[in-house]
N, C-alpha and C positions, 0 to 999 in steps of 0.2 A: 495580717491586720485583725483587729479585734472583731469577734463575732457580735451579732445583734442579740439583745436581750429585752425583756419586758421593761416597761416603765418603772423607774425607781423614784421614790420621793427624794426631794433635794437633799435631805439629811444623809441619804445613803450614797450620794454621788462622791466619788473620790477625786483625787487630783493626779494629773500625769506626773510621774516620777521626775523630780529635778526641775519641774516647770516653775518659773517665777511668776509673780503677779503680772498679768498682761495689761498693755494699754488697750482701753476699750475701742474696738474697731467700729467702723460705720455699720449702720443697721439698715436693712431693706426688708420688704415684705413681698412674698409670692403667694398669689391666690390661684388655686387650680380650679378650672371649670372643665369637667371631664367629658362633656358630650360633644359630638360632631355629627354631621349629616351622614357621612359614610366613612368607614375605616379605610384609609389608603393602604395599598398592599406593601408599602415600604415602611410604614409607621410602626415603631415599637413604643410609642408614648402611651401614657395611661389615658387613652381616649376610647369612648364607647358610642357607637352609632345609635342615634335616636330612632325608635321604631316609626315608620310612616304614620302620620296623624297623631303621634304622641306629643303632648305638651311637656316642656321641661318643668320639673317640680321647683320652680323658682322660689316660692315663698318658703318651702321646707328647707331648701338648700341654703338660702340666705340666713335663716334662723340658725342652722347648724354652723355656718361660718362665723356668725356673731359669737355663739357659745364657744367655738373652737378658739377664736382670738382671745376671749376673756379668760380662757383657761391658762394662757401663757403670759398674761400681762405682767404678773409679778416678776418674771425673769427679765423683763426689758423696761421696767418702770422708770420713767424720767428720760429715757433715751429718745433721740429724734430719728424718725424714719426718712431717709433720703430718697428712696425710690420705692415704687409699688408696681408690681407686674402681674397683670391678669393674663394667665396662660392656660393652655389646654392641650387636647380638645379645641373647641372653637368658642371662645368667649363672646364673639360677636353674635352668637345665637341668643344671648340674653337680650331682653328688651332694654330699651333705654331707661325705663323706669327702674328696672332691677339693678342696673349699673349705678344709677344715681343713689338708690337706697344703700347699695353695698358701699359705695364711697362715703356716704354720709355716716354709716356705721363705723367705718374705719376712722374717720376724722373725730368722731365722738369718743374713741377709745385709745387712739394713738396720737402722738405729737408729730404730725407730718410737717416737715420743714417747709418754709415759705416757697421754696423753689423745687418742691418735691416732683420728681419725674414720675408720671403715672401712665404706664403703657398698657395698651390692650391689644392682644393678638386678634387679627381679623382675617377672614377668608374673603376672596373677591366676589363671591356670589352676589347676584343682584339683590337678594333678600337682605343679606348682611350689610352690603354697601349703603342701602337705603337708611341704615341706622347710624351712619358715621356722625351725622350732625347731632343726633341725640346723645351719643357718647361724648362728644366735645362739650356739649352744654352740661352734662353730668359731672364733668371735671376731669376727664381723660385729656392729657395733653400731649400724648405721643401714641401713634398707631403703628403696629407692625403687621404688614400685609403678606400673607403667604402666597405669593404669586407662583413661585417655583419655575414657571416657564411661560412664554407667550406663544409657544408653538402648539397648535391644537392637537396635532398627532402625539407630541410628547406628553401633553396634559392627559390625553386619553390613556397612554401607556402607564402613567403614574396613578391612574384611578381618581384624578381630581374631579370635582363636581363643577368646575368653572371652565370656560374656554378663554382664548386669548382676548377676545373682544370684551368680555366681562372683566378681565384683569385690567385692561386699559381704562375702562370706565370707573372701576374701583379706585384706581390711582388718582384719576382726575377728581373724583369725589373727595378723596383724602386731601389732595392739594387745596381744595376749597375750604376745608375745615381745620387743617393742621399745618403748622409750619415745621413740625418735627415729626418725621415718619421714617419707617424702615421698610425696605422690600426684602423679602426672603426669596432667594433664587437657588436652584439646584443645577449642578453640572454633572457631567458623566452619566447622563440619562441613557436609557436603552437605545442603542443604535446612534447615539449623538456624535456628530463630527465636530472638529474644532471650529469649522465655519458656522455650524448651527449654534454652537454655544456662544460664539462671538456675536451672532445676531441677537440672541437673547440679552446679552450684556448691553449691547448698544441700545436696544429697546428700553431697557431699564434706565440707562444713563440719560436717555432723552427727557426723562422727567426730573432730572437733577435731584434725586432723593438725598436727604442729608446723610442717610445711613444705608448701607447694603450689607446683608449677610448672604454669603455665597458658600453653600455646602456641596461637597461631593456626595453623590448618592452611594450609600453603602448598604450591603445586605445584612440586616440585623436578625439575630435569632428570634424565633417566634413571630415572624412575619410571613406573609404570603410570598414575597419576593425571595426570601430565604429558602422556602420550600420549593419554589418554582422560579429559579433564577432567570432573569431576562438577559439578553446579550448586552453586556456593558462594554464601553470603550476599552481598548488595551492600554498599557502603560505609556506607550509613545504618544497615543492620542491624548491621554489625560495630561501628560507633560505639556503638550502643545496647548491644550485648553487652559491650564493653569497660567502658563506663560502669557497667553493672550489676555486673560482676566487681569493679571497684574499690570501689564503694559497699558491696557485700556483705562483702568482706573487711576493709575499713576499719572497718565497724561492729562486726566481731568481734574487732578489735584486731590484725589482721595488718599488718605493715609491708611495703609494696611497695618492697622494697629494690633489686631489679634488674628489668630490663624485663619479664622473664617469670617472676619469682619473688616469692613472698609468704611471710613467715614470722612466727610468733609472736616476740615480743621475745627476742633472744638465740639464736634457732634458725636463723639463716641457714646455708646449706650451706657448710662450711668449704672443701671441695674446690673448689667453683665460685668462691667468693670469691677463692681463690688464682689462678684463671684471670683473673678480672676485674681483679685488681690487678697483673697481669703478673708473677706469681710463677713459679718454676721447676717443672717436672714431668717426671719420667721417664715414658716410655710403652713398655710391653712387650706383645707379642702381635701378631697379624695386623693390619697396617694402622695400628697405634698411632703417635700423634704424640708428640714430646717437645720441650721447650724447656729448655735448660740454659745457665746463665751460667758460662762458663769464665773464667780469669784474663785472657784477651786477646780474648774474643769472646762473643757470644750466638749459640748454634747450635740450629737446628731440624733434627729428623730424622724420618723416616717409615719404619716397618717394611714389609716385603713384605706386600702386601694380601691376596691370596687365601690361605685357610687351607692349601691344599695347597702353594702356593709357599713360604709361610712355614715350614712343617714341613720341606720339602725343603731349603731354604736353611739352616735352623737345624741340620740334620744335618751341614752342612759348616762350621758355625761362623759363618755369615753371617746377619745380622739386619736391617741397615739398607739400605733400597733407595735412599734419597736423603738428602742432607744439604745444608743451605745456611746460610751465615753471614749474619746480618742486618746490612745496612748502615745508615747514619744514617737515610736516608729510611724504611727498613722499620721501624726502631725507633720513630720518630715515629708512623707510622701504626698499627703493631700495638699499641703502648701505648694509643693513643686508641681504637682499635677495641674493645679490651677494657674499659678503665676507664670509657668513656662509657656502658656498659650500667648502671652503678650510678647510681641516682637521687641518691644523696648526693654524687657526684662524688669529688674527690680533693684532697689537699694538694699543692701545687706541688713540694714536696721529694721526693715519691714518684717523680716523673719522672726526676730525676737519680739517685736511688737505684737504680732499676730499669733504666735505659738507659745511665747514664754520660755523658749529654749535658746541656748547659746548657739551662735553661728557654727561652733565646732560640730554640732550634730549634722550639719550639711556637708562637711568637708570630704567625707569618703565619696559621696556621690559627685560632688563638684570636681574632685580629682579625676575620677573616671571619665566624666563628661569632657573635661578639658583634654585629657589624653586622646580621646576619640574624635576630637575636633568639633564636638557638638555644642560647646558652650564656651564663652569668653568672659573674662572678669578683670576688673581693676579694683582700686581701693574704694571706689564709690558706687560701682554698678556691676550687676551680673546679668548676662543676657544670652539667649540662644544664638548660635551662629546661623547662617543660611542653611548649612548642612543640618543643624539641629532642628530648624523649623521644618525641613523637608522630612526628617525622620523623627518627628516629635514623639511618637509612641515609644521609640527606642530610648530617647533622651529621658522621658519621664520614668520609664522603667528602671533606670539606674538609681532611682531614689527609693525603690522598694526595699524594705529591711533586708531581704535575702540577697539583694544585689550587692550590698556593701558589707555583708557579714564578714567576709575574709579580706576586705580592702585594708591597707595599712592606715593606721590612725595618724593624724598630724602630731609632730613632736611638740613638747611644751617649749614656750619661748624662754 
């Protein structure tokens, strides 16, 4: 895959070889809020604990976000934004007034669609939950609550700052303010049994959330858990946990539409679906990533990562730390890396629309995946098999450039 390089002016950006003019994809906006109360031992996100007694630099950060957004408006001028996601970190640490000002700044500079989905990530702590009503009045219309578990022992093992009672009160507060909300849960927790995981799932389902994100705990590099691994469930236990999750949610009418996401019919996360279908997204804030389709290239950028560096660079009118143009091999892999997360798969025409490449560029990987029983296709649809969803990483890896370098090419018709 192409390496990263410094920001180039638009005139210096090239076009991927052989790429046709693309149909303009949907556009979303991600805003990163990098602070949290305490860094969890499993977390590898760009989040930074606030020192006790330290106030967030809200005014300075909001000013940087405004300038950051203004620096990229020319690339998306006239396009409508279908979803906004305030992620972190812990965005619910922001005051209601700060969120209101932020959303006002966005509306003044972007064309937000009339039904724009505006999500804010929140922790269940009493302090944050007390602000849910303020966030709703500011214009947030979807809340994503990082519950992770209702079990106090498991929450302590995860280093969370809330307990089960606070999680329940936070969900009840969210229900009073929002008709659209998500609960984040984790399974495969240290020492967790299938019965304990089932209890957590049933507790969550008791609130009938429109959307559930259920992730397996993994040990990521550069985390405390990676350096000091806790005892995790074995493969048989994890298989039983996953089977129980799928059965419980299917019985309640939830659609398992993405590898880690379940939703009531019609309640899939619009912002995440944009990612999985290789849509475009602006990314502003410390460490935020963006993907934008220009007239001659698809470009990925990353902002300066550390909050202090981001603010220092923003004061000088600089925001982008790295930029890279996606070549043909990158486009094939990144498209499939995302879209294969969807259990329903995709229509072949979407590949050409989002990448500008012929479907022939996918054929070597598709052939390998079919041979191994990881993927199925017909004239109108391509989708992972159940085996493919189970071994998703292996399936996605078949579309790396080196995986298909020696694969036979399809014959001309």
